[in-house]
C-alpha positions in Angstrom: 61.5 4.0 25.2 59.0 4.5 28.0 61.5 6.7 29.9 62.0 8.9 26.8 58.2 9.2 26.4 57.8 10.0 30.1 60.5 12.7 29.9 58.9 14.2 26.7 55.5 14.4 28.4 57.1 16.0 31.5 58.9 18.6 29.4 55.7 19.5 27.5 53.7 19.7 30.7 56.4 22.0 32.2 56.4 24.3 29.2 52.6 24.4 29.2 52.5 25.3 32.9 55.3 27.9 32.4 53.3 29.7 29.7 50.3 30.2 32.0 52.2 31.0 35.1 54.3 33.7 33.4 52.6 37.1 34.3 55.0 39.5 32.8 52.6 40.7 30.1 49.5 40.6 32.3 50.0 44.1 33.7 49.6 45.8 30.3 46.6 43.6 29.4 44.9 44.5 32.7 45.4 48.2 32.1 43.9 48.0 28.7 40.9 46.1 30.0 40.5 48.7 32.8 40.8 51.6 30.3 38.2 50.0 28.0 35.7 49.6 30.9 36.2 53.2 32.0 35.7 54.4 28.5 32.5 52.4 28.2 31.2 53.8 31.5 32.0 57.4 30.5 30.3 56.9 27.1 27.2 55.4 28.7 27.1 58.3 31.2 27.4 60.9 28.4 24.5 59.3 26.5 22.3 59.4 29.6 23.3 62.9 30.4 22.8 64.1 26.8 19.3 62.6 26.7 18.3 64.3 30.0 19.7 67.7 28.9 17.9 67.4 25.5 14.6 66.7 27.3 15.0 69.7 29.6 15.7 72.0 26.6 12.8 70.6 24.8 10.5 71.2 27.8 11.8 74.8 28.2 11.2 75.4 24.5 7.7 74.1 24.7 7.0 76.3 27.8 8.4 79.4 26.0 6.4 78.6 22.9 3.1 79.4 24.6 1.8 76.0 25.6 1.1 76.5 29.3 -0.6 73.1 29.8 2.7 71.2 29.8 4.6 73.6 32.1 
């Protein structure tokens, strides 16, 4: 009985270890995570750039509107 229990525990332990050591699907997951990080970086860059461009156009419009104190 103890030998059977020992063998069962060893089998479960081996299957558990095999699941975490198998890296066949890790490549696709890594690419998806990398793509998501790149997309977030691009989105953040676009937001910062859009804010800066909007501010420059607002400043130019104010200067053209006849308010020389802020130019």
